[in-house]
Backbone as JSON, one array per atom type, in Angstrom:
{
  "sequence": "MKIRRVQSHPRFAGFCEFFREHPEYFKPWSGIFFRFQTIEFATPGQVLSGHGAGQHGGRWNPPGLPTLYGSTTDTTALAECKANDRYYGVVTTTPRLLVAVTASLPRMIDLTERTTRRRLGVTLDELAAEDWRKLLYVGQESLPQAIGRAVAATGGSGLMVHSAAIPRGVNVVIFPGNGGELTLVEGEKLAKLEN",
  "N": [[0.85, -1.17, 0.0], [0.66, 2.11, -0.93], [1.55, 4.9, 0.87], [0.24, 8.04, 1.35], [1.09, 11.47, 2.16], [0.69, 12.02, 5.62], [-1.9, 13.39, 7.51], [-1.64, 15.36, 10.38], [-2.77, 14.35, 13.59], [-5.39, 15.99, 15.42], [-4.9, 16.15, 18.19], [-2.2, 15.95, 18.6], [-0.37, 18.14, 19.18], [-1.2, 18.85, 21.75], [-0.58, 16.5, 23.16], [2.21, 16.56, 22.95], [2.74, 18.87, 24.44], [1.83, 18.02, 26.96], [3.69, 15.93, 27.56], [6.07, 17.4, 27.62], [5.6, 19.09, 29.77], [5.3, 17.33, 31.86], [7.61, 15.59, 32.75], [7.92, 13.65, 34.64], [6.46, 11.41, 34.02], [7.93, 9.9, 32.32], [9.75, 7.03, 32.56], [12.49, 4.84, 33.44], [13.06, 1.7, 31.79], [13.97, -1.67, 31.86], [14.59, -4.8, 30.39], [13.65, -7.89, 28.74], [12.52, -8.31, 25.46], [10.5, -9.77, 22.83], [10.33, -10.62, 19.35], [9.0, -11.61, 16.18], [10.78, -12.14, 13.3], [11.13, -11.6, 9.84], [13.01, -13.65, 7.62], [14.36, -12.35, 5.58], [15.09, -9.93, 6.65], [16.75, -10.27, 8.93], [19.24, -9.74, 10.06], [21.38, -8.39, 12.66], [21.54, -5.48, 12.59], [19.34, -4.87, 10.96], [17.18, -5.96, 12.4], [17.09, -4.34, 14.68], [16.65, -1.79, 13.72], [14.12, -0.6, 13.2], [13.22, 0.1, 10.75], [11.31, -1.06, 8.95], [8.68, -0.62, 10.1], [8.96, 2.1, 10.21], [8.94, 2.8, 7.56], [6.42, 1.94, 6.61], [4.55, 2.55, 8.57], [2.74, 1.97, 11.66], [0.72, 0.68, 14.38], [1.4, 2.46, 16.47], [2.99, 4.39, 15.31], [3.36, 6.84, 12.75], [4.13, 6.67, 9.18], [7.56, 7.31, 8.43], [8.67, 7.56, 10.91], [11.0, 5.77, 12.39], [10.46, 2.75, 14.08], [10.54, 0.27, 16.54], [8.97, -2.69, 17.23], [7.93, -4.9, 19.81], [7.25, -7.64, 22.1], [6.52, -8.53, 25.5], [6.39, -11.21, 26.03], [6.99, -14.36, 24.37], [4.74, -15.62, 23.32], [2.87, -13.57, 23.02], [4.24, -12.09, 21.13], [4.1, -13.82, 18.92], [1.33, -13.81, 18.38], [1.06, -11.1, 17.73], [2.65, -10.92, 15.42], [1.05, -12.09, 13.59], [-0.97, -10.33, 13.11], [-1.52, -8.76, 10.77], [-2.23, -10.82, 9.03], [-4.64, -11.7, 10.21], [-6.14, -9.36, 9.96], [-6.29, -8.86, 7.16], [-7.26, -11.26, 6.32], [-5.65, -13.39, 5.4], [-3.12, -15.96, 4.98], [0.1, -16.0, 5.97], [2.99, -17.53, 4.86], [5.64, -17.17, 4.98], [8.92, -17.8, 6.18], [9.84, -17.18, 9.57], [11.82, -15.85, 12.23], [12.14, -16.21, 15.74], [13.25, -13.71, 17.78], [15.12, -12.47, 20.55], [15.5, -9.58, 22.52], [17.54, -7.66, 24.59], [16.89, -4.87, 26.56], [17.62, -1.57, 27.65], [16.2, 1.18, 28.55], [15.92, 4.63, 28.88], [13.76, 6.5, 29.01], [10.7, 5.86, 29.12], [7.19, 5.75, 28.39], [4.53, 4.5, 30.16], [1.74, 3.16, 29.13], [0.2, 1.12, 30.02], [-0.48, 1.61, 32.52], [-3.17, 2.81, 34.35], [-3.36, 5.34, 35.6], [-1.56, 6.94, 34.15], [-2.76, 6.94, 31.61], [-5.16, 8.22, 32.27], [-4.3, 10.78, 33.11], [-3.26, 11.64, 30.7], [-5.53, 11.8, 29.27], [-6.83, 9.8, 27.78], [-8.55, 6.76, 26.96], [-8.64, 3.14, 27.26], [-10.57, 2.12, 25.54], [-10.79, 4.18, 23.62], [-8.21, 4.05, 22.5], [-8.29, 1.61, 21.27], [-10.33, 1.84, 19.46], [-10.09, 2.98, 16.87], [-9.51, 2.2, 13.4], [-6.51, 1.96, 12.48], [-5.15, 1.29, 10.16], [-6.95, 1.8, 8.05], [-7.29, 4.56, 8.41], [-4.68, 5.44, 7.9], [-4.47, 4.75, 5.23], [-6.14, 6.64, 4.04], [-4.7, 8.85, 4.6], [-4.61, 9.92, 7.21], [-3.58, 10.51, 10.55], [-3.71, 8.28, 13.28], [-5.09, 8.18, 16.66], [-3.42, 6.61, 18.52], [-1.03, 6.68, 16.98], [-0.47, 9.42, 17.0], [0.06, 9.8, 19.72], [2.34, 8.15, 20.03], [4.11, 9.47, 18.25], [4.29, 11.94, 19.54], [5.54, 11.19, 21.94], [8.03, 10.38, 20.9], [8.84, 12.82, 19.76], [9.29, 14.37, 21.98], [11.55, 13.36, 23.07], [11.28, 10.8, 24.14], [12.03, 7.35, 24.82], [10.28, 5.35, 24.14], [7.24, 3.38, 24.39], [5.22, 1.49, 26.7], [2.63, -0.69, 26.07], [-0.74, -2.01, 25.93], [-1.35, -5.14, 24.36], [-3.04, -5.51, 21.28], [-3.7, -7.9, 20.33], [-3.68, -10.0, 22.17], [-5.27, -10.7, 25.19], [-4.24, -9.12, 28.15], [-1.65, -9.11, 27.25], [1.5, -7.48, 26.75], [3.05, -4.95, 24.93], [6.1, -3.58, 23.64], [7.11, -0.54, 22.44], [9.47, 1.02, 20.6], [11.57, 3.79, 19.95], [14.23, 3.84, 18.11], [16.13, 5.9, 17.62], [16.2, 7.5, 19.86], [17.85, 7.12, 22.1], [19.13, 4.87, 24.66], [19.84, 1.34, 25.19], [20.01, -1.44, 23.09], [20.25, -4.87, 22.63], [20.72, -7.71, 20.74], [19.9, -10.97, 21.72], [22.22, -13.51, 21.5], [23.1, -12.41, 19.1], [25.28, -12.69, 17.45], [24.93, -15.05, 16.07], [22.88, -14.44, 14.31], [24.2, -12.53, 12.85], [25.71, -13.99, 11.11], [24.06, -14.44, 8.99], [24.47, -12.38, 7.26], [26.47, -13.03, 5.55]],
  "CA": [[0.0, 0.0, 0.0], [1.41, 3.37, -1.02], [1.02, 5.84, 1.85], [0.41, 9.46, 1.04], [1.43, 12.3, 3.33], [-0.29, 11.8, 6.69], [-2.35, 14.61, 8.2], [-1.42, 15.28, 11.82], [-3.94, 14.23, 14.46], [-5.61, 17.27, 16.11], [-4.44, 16.15, 19.58], [-0.74, 15.77, 18.66], [0.3, 19.25, 19.87], [-1.54, 18.73, 23.17], [0.21, 15.41, 23.73], [3.59, 17.07, 23.08], [2.75, 19.8, 25.57], [1.72, 17.23, 28.19], [4.95, 15.23, 27.84], [7.09, 18.39, 27.98], [5.3, 19.65, 31.09], [5.27, 16.27, 32.88], [8.68, 14.62, 32.53], [7.87, 12.59, 35.64], [5.81, 10.22, 33.46], [8.96, 9.11, 31.63], [10.45, 6.17, 33.52], [13.37, 3.85, 32.81], [12.59, 0.31, 31.71], [14.94, -2.65, 31.4], [14.02, -6.13, 30.31], [13.8, -8.62, 27.49], [11.31, -8.41, 24.65], [10.57, -10.72, 21.74], [9.64, -10.3, 18.1], [9.22, -12.53, 15.08], [11.46, -11.39, 12.25], [11.25, -12.32, 8.58], [14.39, -14.03, 7.35], [14.98, -11.37, 4.69], [15.57, -8.77, 7.43], [17.06, -10.84, 10.23], [20.57, -9.42, 10.58], [21.22, -7.55, 13.85], [21.24, -4.1, 12.27], [17.98, -4.78, 10.43], [16.21, -6.26, 13.47], [17.02, -3.24, 15.65], [16.56, -0.48, 13.07], [12.78, -0.03, 13.15], [13.04, 0.62, 9.4], [10.06, -1.54, 8.32], [7.56, 0.16, 10.63], [9.19, 3.49, 9.84], [8.59, 2.97, 6.16], [5.0, 1.67, 6.34], [3.68, 2.96, 9.67], [2.23, 0.91, 12.53], [-0.32, 1.16, 15.31], [1.89, 3.55, 17.33], [3.86, 5.33, 14.58], [3.07, 7.12, 11.35], [5.3, 6.49, 8.32], [8.6, 8.32, 8.6], [9.22, 7.48, 12.27], [11.48, 4.41, 12.64], [9.89, 2.24, 15.33], [10.77, -1.15, 16.76], [7.89, -3.28, 18.01], [8.19, -6.19, 20.43], [6.31, -8.05, 23.14], [7.24, -9.0, 26.68], [6.42, -12.68, 26.02], [7.06, -14.89, 23.01], [3.39, -15.95, 22.83], [2.28, -12.32, 22.55], [4.96, -11.75, 19.89], [3.55, -14.64, 17.85], [0.0, -13.27, 18.05], [1.25, -9.8, 17.09], [3.2, -11.06, 14.07], [-0.03, -12.56, 12.72], [-2.02, -9.31, 13.09], [-1.9, -8.44, 9.4], [-2.95, -11.97, 8.49], [-6.03, -11.65, 10.7], [-6.81, -8.17, 9.43], [-6.55, -8.99, 5.73], [-7.83, -12.57, 6.05], [-4.7, -14.18, 4.61], [-2.19, -16.77, 5.76], [1.47, -15.78, 5.54], [3.8, -18.74, 5.07], [7.04, -16.76, 4.97], [9.63, -18.19, 7.41], [10.17, -16.12, 10.52], [12.65, -16.23, 13.37], [11.88, -15.55, 17.01], [14.45, -13.1, 18.33], [14.97, -11.84, 21.86], [16.31, -8.37, 22.61], [17.63, -7.05, 25.91], [16.74, -3.42, 26.42], [17.76, -0.66, 28.78], [15.66, 2.39, 27.94], [15.85, 5.61, 29.97], [12.58, 7.39, 29.07], [9.53, 5.15, 28.58], [5.85, 6.08, 28.88], [3.81, 3.24, 30.4], [0.3, 3.32, 28.95], [-0.55, 0.04, 30.67], [-0.91, 2.17, 33.82], [-4.41, 3.59, 34.24], [-3.1, 6.72, 36.0], [-0.92, 7.65, 33.04], [-3.78, 7.16, 30.58], [-6.12, 9.21, 32.77], [-3.68, 12.1, 33.05], [-3.1, 11.98, 29.29], [-6.87, 12.05, 28.75], [-7.25, 8.77, 26.83], [-9.03, 5.5, 27.56], [-8.33, 1.94, 26.49], [-11.55, 2.02, 24.46], [-10.38, 5.13, 22.57], [-6.99, 3.58, 21.86], [-8.61, 0.42, 20.47], [-11.5, 2.06, 18.61], [-9.8, 3.38, 15.49], [-8.85, 1.3, 12.46], [-5.37, 2.78, 12.08], [-4.77, 0.98, 8.77], [-7.86, 2.56, 7.16], [-6.95, 5.98, 8.54], [-3.42, 5.65, 7.2], [-4.76, 4.64, 3.79], [-6.72, 7.91, 3.58], [-3.78, 9.93, 4.92], [-4.85, 10.52, 8.53], [-2.88, 9.93, 11.69], [-4.61, 7.78, 14.32], [-4.81, 8.63, 18.02], [-2.19, 6.01, 19.03], [0.13, 7.18, 16.23], [-0.18, 10.77, 17.49], [0.7, 9.66, 21.03], [3.7, 7.66, 19.79], [4.92, 10.54, 17.64], [4.54, 12.95, 20.57], [6.56, 10.64, 22.84], [9.31, 10.46, 20.19], [9.19, 14.23, 19.55], [9.72, 14.96, 23.25], [12.74, 12.65, 23.53], [10.97, 9.53, 24.78], [12.6, 6.13, 24.25], [9.21, 4.52, 23.63], [6.04, 3.17, 25.2], [4.7, 0.17, 27.06], [1.22, -0.6, 25.72], [-1.46, -3.28, 25.89], [-1.44, -5.8, 23.07], [-4.37, -5.57, 20.67], [-3.88, -9.27, 19.86], [-3.79, -10.97, 23.27], [-5.65, -10.08, 26.47], [-3.17, -9.0, 29.15], [-0.34, -9.04, 26.62], [2.13, -6.16, 26.79], [3.99, -4.67, 23.85], [7.11, -2.54, 23.81], [7.23, 0.26, 21.21], [10.73, 1.72, 20.84], [12.08, 4.7, 18.93], [15.67, 3.58, 18.22], [16.96, 7.1, 17.56], [16.05, 8.33, 21.05], [18.66, 6.7, 23.24], [18.93, 3.56, 25.26], [20.67, 0.26, 24.67], [19.32, -2.62, 22.6], [21.21, -5.9, 22.26], [20.11, -8.99, 20.36], [20.41, -12.16, 22.41], [22.93, -14.35, 20.53], [23.11, -11.69, 17.83], [26.38, -13.15, 16.6], [24.41, -16.09, 15.19], [22.14, -13.76, 13.24], [25.17, -11.8, 12.03], [26.19, -14.92, 10.07], [23.16, -14.37, 7.85], [24.95, -11.33, 6.36], [27.45, -13.6, 4.59]],
  "C": [[0.89, 1.23, 0.0], [0.77, 4.38, -0.08], [1.28, 7.27, 1.38], [0.89, 10.18, 2.3], [0.31, 12.16, 4.36], [-0.61, 13.13, 7.38], [-2.25, 14.4, 9.7], [-2.74, 15.2, 12.58], [-4.13, 15.54, 15.24], [-5.1, 17.31, 17.56], [-2.92, 16.06, 19.72], [-0.06, 16.87, 19.47], [0.02, 19.2, 21.37], [-0.77, 17.62, 23.86], [1.66, 15.86, 23.93], [3.69, 17.98, 24.29], [2.69, 19.03, 26.89], [3.06, 16.58, 28.54], [6.07, 16.21, 28.2], [6.87, 18.9, 29.41], [5.33, 18.61, 32.21], [6.34, 15.22, 32.61], [8.66, 13.48, 33.53], [7.2, 11.32, 35.13], [6.77, 9.36, 32.64], [9.74, 8.33, 32.69], [11.4, 5.23, 32.79], [12.73, 2.47, 32.8], [13.73, -0.54, 31.18], [14.28, -4.01, 31.39], [14.32, -6.77, 28.97], [12.46, -8.55, 26.76], [11.59, -9.31, 23.45], [9.88, -10.17, 20.51], [9.93, -11.41, 17.09], [9.69, -11.71, 13.89], [11.48, -12.22, 10.98], [12.73, -12.56, 8.29], [15.1, -13.0, 6.48], [15.6, -10.2, 5.45], [15.97, -9.19, 8.84], [18.46, -10.57, 10.75], [20.42, -8.44, 11.74], [20.85, -6.09, 13.55], [19.82, -3.92, 11.76], [16.94, -4.99, 11.52], [16.01, -5.04, 14.36], [16.78, -1.86, 15.04], [15.2, 0.18, 13.16], [12.42, 0.48, 11.76], [11.7, 0.2, 8.78], [8.85, -0.75, 8.78], [7.71, 1.63, 10.28], [8.77, 3.78, 8.41], [7.07, 2.88, 5.95], [4.04, 2.23, 7.39], [3.21, 1.75, 10.45], [1.21, 1.49, 13.48], [0.13, 2.4, 16.08], [2.84, 4.5, 16.63], [3.34, 5.57, 13.17], [4.29, 6.8, 10.49], [6.29, 7.64, 8.52], [9.25, 8.31, 9.97], [9.68, 6.05, 12.51], [11.06, 3.93, 14.04], [10.09, 0.74, 15.39], [9.68, -1.67, 17.69], [8.33, -4.63, 18.58], [7.15, -6.47, 21.49], [7.09, -8.63, 24.3], [7.21, -10.52, 26.83], [6.46, -13.16, 24.57], [5.68, -15.23, 22.46], [2.66, -14.69, 22.34], [2.94, -11.9, 21.25], [4.4, -12.54, 18.71], [2.18, -14.11, 17.42], [0.12, -11.94, 17.32], [1.77, -9.94, 15.66], [2.15, -11.56, 13.08], [-1.16, -11.53, 12.58], [-2.47, -8.96, 11.68], [-2.64, -9.58, 8.73], [-4.41, -11.94, 8.9], [-6.79, -10.5, 10.05], [-7.22, -8.35, 7.97], [-7.14, -10.35, 5.34], [-6.95, -13.43, 5.15], [-3.88, -15.05, 5.56], [-0.8, -16.55, 5.18], [2.28, -17.03, 5.86], [5.29, -18.43, 5.03], [7.73, -17.2, 6.26], [9.96, -16.98, 8.27], [10.99, -16.7, 11.67], [12.16, -15.5, 14.61], [13.2, -15.01, 17.53], [14.12, -12.48, 19.68], [15.95, -10.67, 21.92], [16.34, -7.92, 24.07], [17.64, -5.54, 25.72], [17.0, -2.73, 27.75], [17.41, 0.72, 28.23], [15.38, 3.42, 29.02], [14.53, 6.35, 30.11], [11.38, 6.73, 28.39], [8.25, 5.69, 29.2], [5.08, 4.77, 29.0], [2.3, 3.47, 30.3], [-0.49, 2.11, 29.42], [-1.03, 0.5, 32.04], [-2.12, 3.1, 33.62], [-4.18, 5.07, 34.57], [-2.49, 7.53, 34.87], [-1.94, 7.94, 31.94], [-4.76, 8.25, 31.01], [-5.55, 10.62, 32.68], [-3.5, 12.58, 31.6], [-4.45, 12.26, 28.63], [-7.3, 11.07, 27.68], [-7.69, 7.53, 27.59], [-8.59, 4.33, 26.68], [-9.29, 1.79, 25.32], [-11.19, 2.95, 23.3], [-9.18, 4.6, 21.79], [-7.26, 2.39, 20.94], [-9.66, 0.68, 19.4], [-11.17, 2.31, 17.14], [-9.17, 2.25, 14.68], [-7.67, 2.08, 11.86], [-4.95, 2.51, 10.64], [-5.64, 1.76, 7.79], [-7.55, 4.05, 7.21], [-5.67, 6.3, 7.77], [-3.63, 5.64, 5.69], [-5.33, 5.94, 3.23], [-5.89, 9.11, 4.04], [-4.03, 10.63, 6.24], [-4.09, 9.76, 9.6], [-3.9, 9.48, 12.74], [-4.21, 8.34, 15.69], [-3.55, 7.97, 18.59], [-0.94, 6.48, 18.29], [0.52, 8.57, 16.72], [0.5, 10.72, 18.85], [2.14, 9.19, 20.85], [4.6, 8.73, 19.22], [5.25, 11.62, 18.65], [5.6, 12.48, 21.57], [7.93, 10.77, 22.18], [9.77, 11.92, 20.06], [9.68, 14.91, 20.81], [10.86, 14.16, 23.89], [12.49, 11.34, 24.24], [11.61, 8.36, 24.06], [11.53, 5.26, 23.62], [8.07, 4.41, 24.6], [5.88, 1.7, 25.58], [3.19, 0.25, 26.84], [0.59, -1.99, 25.79], [-1.46, -3.83, 24.48], [-2.88, -5.75, 22.57], [-4.69, -7.0, 20.26], [-4.16, -10.27, 20.96], [-4.2, -10.25, 24.54], [-4.5, -10.19, 27.46], [-1.76, -9.03, 28.57], [0.19, -7.62, 26.66], [3.14, -6.06, 25.65], [4.93, -3.54, 24.24], [7.25, -1.85, 22.45], [8.42, 1.19, 21.41], [11.1, 2.59, 19.64], [13.6, 4.65, 18.99], [16.56, 4.81, 18.21], [16.96, 7.93, 18.83], [16.76, 7.77, 22.29], [18.28, 5.35, 23.8], [19.82, 2.53, 24.6], [19.79, -0.92, 24.3], [20.36, -3.62, 22.14], [20.45, -7.18, 21.91], [20.74, -10.12, 21.16], [20.97, -13.09, 21.34], [22.92, -13.73, 19.14], [24.21, -12.13, 16.88], [25.93, -14.27, 15.66], [23.64, -15.48, 14.02], [23.09, -13.0, 12.32], [25.71, -12.69, 10.91], [25.3, -14.89, 8.84], [23.58, -13.29, 6.84], [25.89, -11.88, 5.3], [26.78, -14.32, 3.46]]
}
């Protein structure tokens, strides 16, 4: 799908203002997250770049903002990697690798916390209500994309968010250009794919 220029969400500026005025909502997060990676883009640099989501857009980022998506469990990562299949009613048979990434991120916004969502003025229902793919197709930024872009614009490392694919699943949304450390577990094995 060819994405046209995306029109900014009307709440984007307000989200930026909130994050600038309330730096206390940015917290460090360290842990391991998982993602399923297509074999064509499985080298360490490709896995950690966020280029694919940056090129096409995703639930929490408009096109043009490199973003790395992962999940705190491998089962949630599997459900998330099949999201497009469910949406478009297809079955992808392309081989994929499960990769684990250790992360140490200094400035994360945790939207799994009710207090943070309340202060930001959004609800779980609002975040789940929009069809971000349809909005992107017609050139509009969704509410979650506006929040993600505002976090990135104010120097945030990323977000912790509820999975749309699995109840109680948690996803990690990372903006690789905004600091922190990301290391592929056994990345040296994936580096061999470059040869």
